[in-house]
C-alpha positions as CSV (number, residue, x, y, z in Angstrom):
1,X,-35.7,68.5,-23.6
2,X,-35.8,64.9,-24.2
3,X,-37.9,62.9,-21.9
4,X,-36.3,59.8,-20.4
5,X,-38.1,56.6,-21.2
6,X,-39.1,54.3,-18.5
7,X,-36.7,51.6,-19.7
8,X,-34.3,52.4,-16.9
9,X,-37.0,51.3,-14.5
10,X,-37.6,48.0,-16.3
11,X,-35.4,45.4,-14.7
12,X,-33.0,43.6,-17.0
13,X,-33.4,40.0,-17.9
14,X,-30.3,39.0,-15.7
15,X,-31.8,40.8,-12.7
16,X,-35.1,39.1,-13.2
17,X,-33.4,35.7,-13.4
18,X,-31.5,36.4,-10.2
19,X,-34.6,37.6,-8.3
20,X,-36.8,34.8,-9.4
21,X,-37.0,31.6,-7.2
22,X,-35.8,29.4,-10.0
23,X,-32.9,31.7,-10.6
24,X,-31.8,31.5,-7.0
25,X,-32.2,27.7,-6.9
26,X,-30.2,27.3,-10.1
27,X,-27.5,29.5,-8.6
28,X,-27.4,27.6,-5.3
29,X,-27.3,24.2,-7.1
30,X,-24.4,25.4,-9.3
31,X,-22.6,26.7,-6.2
32,X,-23.1,23.3,-4.4
33,X,-21.8,21.4,-7.5
34,X,-18.7,23.7,-7.8
35,X,-17.9,23.3,-4.1
36,X,-18.3,19.5,-4.4
37,X,-16.0,19.3,-7.4
38,X,-13.4,21.4,-5.6
39,X,-13.6,19.0,-2.6
40,X,-13.3,15.9,-4.9
41,X,-10.3,17.4,-6.7
42,X,-8.6,18.2,-3.4
43,X,-9.2,14.7,-2.1
44,X,-7.9,13.1,-5.3
45,X,-4.7,15.2,-5.1
46,X,-4.2,14.2,-1.5
47,X,-4.7,10.5,-2.3
48,X,-2.2,10.7,-5.2
49,X,0.3,12.4,-2.8
50,X,-0.2,9.7,-0.2
51,X,0.3,6.9,-2.8
52,X,3.6,8.5,-3.9
53,X,4.6,9.1,-0.3
54,X,3.8,5.6,1.0
55,X,5.4,3.5,-1.7
56,X,8.0,1.2,-0.4
57,X,11.5,1.0,-2.0
58,X,11.6,-1.8,-4.5
59,X,14.5,-4.2,-3.9
60,X,15.4,-6.7,-6.6
61,X,17.0,-10.1,-6.0
62,X,20.8,-10.3,-6.2
63,X,21.0,-14.1,-6.1
64,X,18.7,-17.1,-6.3
65,X,18.8,-20.3,-4.3
66,X,17.0,-23.5,-4.7
67,X,15.4,-25.6,-1.9
68,X,13.9,-29.0,-1.8
69,X,10.2,-29.1,-0.8
70,X,8.1,-26.0,0.0
71,X,9.5,-23.0,1.9
72,X,7.0,-22.5,4.8
73,X,8.9,-19.8,6.8
74,X,12.0,-17.7,6.8
75,X,14.2,-16.1,9.5
76,X,17.3,-13.9,9.2
77,X,19.9,-13.8,11.9
78,X,23.2,-12.0,11.5
79,X,25.0,-13.6,8.6
80,X,22.6,-16.4,7.9
81,X,19.1,-17.0,6.3
82,X,17.2,-19.9,7.8
83,X,14.4,-21.4,5.7
84,X,11.9,-23.8,7.2
85,X,10.9,-26.3,4.7
86,X,8.2,-28.9,4.3
87,X,10.9,-31.6,4.6
88,X,13.4,-30.0,7.0
89,X,15.6,-26.9,7.4
90,X,18.1,-25.1,5.2
91,X,20.7,-22.5,6.1
92,X,22.3,-20.0,3.7
93,X,25.0,-17.4,4.0
94,X,23.6,-13.9,3.7
95,X,26.2,-12.3,1.5
96,X,26.4,-14.8,-1.3
97,X,23.3,-17.0,-0.7
98,X,25.4,-20.2,-0.7
99,X,23.8,-23.1,1.1
100,X,25.7,-23.8,4.4
101,X,23.8,-26.8,5.7
102,X,20.6,-28.8,5.3
103,X,18.6,-30.9,7.7
104,X,16.3,-33.3,5.8
105,X,13.5,-35.0,7.7
106,X,11.0,-36.6,5.3
107,X,8.0,-36.6,7.6
108,X,8.8,-33.4,9.5
109,X,7.4,-30.0,8.4
110,X,8.8,-26.7,9.9
111,X,5.9,-24.4,10.7
112,X,7.5,-21.5,12.4
113,X,11.2,-20.5,12.7
114,X,12.9,-17.9,15.0
115,X,16.6,-17.2,15.0
116,X,19.0,-15.0,17.0
117,X,22.6,-14.0,16.6
118,X,24.5,-14.2,19.9
119,X,28.0,-13.1,19.0
120,X,29.7,-16.1,17.3
121,X,26.7,-18.4,18.0
122,X,23.4,-18.6,16.1
123,X,20.4,-20.1,17.8
124,X,17.4,-21.4,15.9
125,X,14.0,-22.2,17.5
126,X,11.6,-24.3,15.4
127,X,8.0,-25.3,15.6
128,X,7.7,-28.7,14.0
129,X,4.8,-30.7,12.7
130,X,5.5,-34.4,12.5
131,X,3.2,-36.0,9.9
132,X,2.3,-39.6,9.8
């Protein structure tokens, strides 16, 4: 008959670490950090998904038109683009960006422009700042 040693009654090093206060605190701290990292990773994934979801479609210019002075405002109505300038008003056709007409007034600056398409007629409402 062999006599069992009392080594089975001696707690292992792992058990001692888990039962000690510092072992529990280390375990809790690691658990908190792991949970925090999971939350951060989930948030980053959601942000990236939102960025991809919310990106507008990029439209590149098909034509270029030149205006005299500075373009202050812009309005689109039906077939025309109206541009309020620092020296008047310019109107362009929508489909080919060709200039239809220009109203030059040296000391008149167009601040706000509104346009509407009423069948065959186009109405433009301007807010004007007369300088000097």
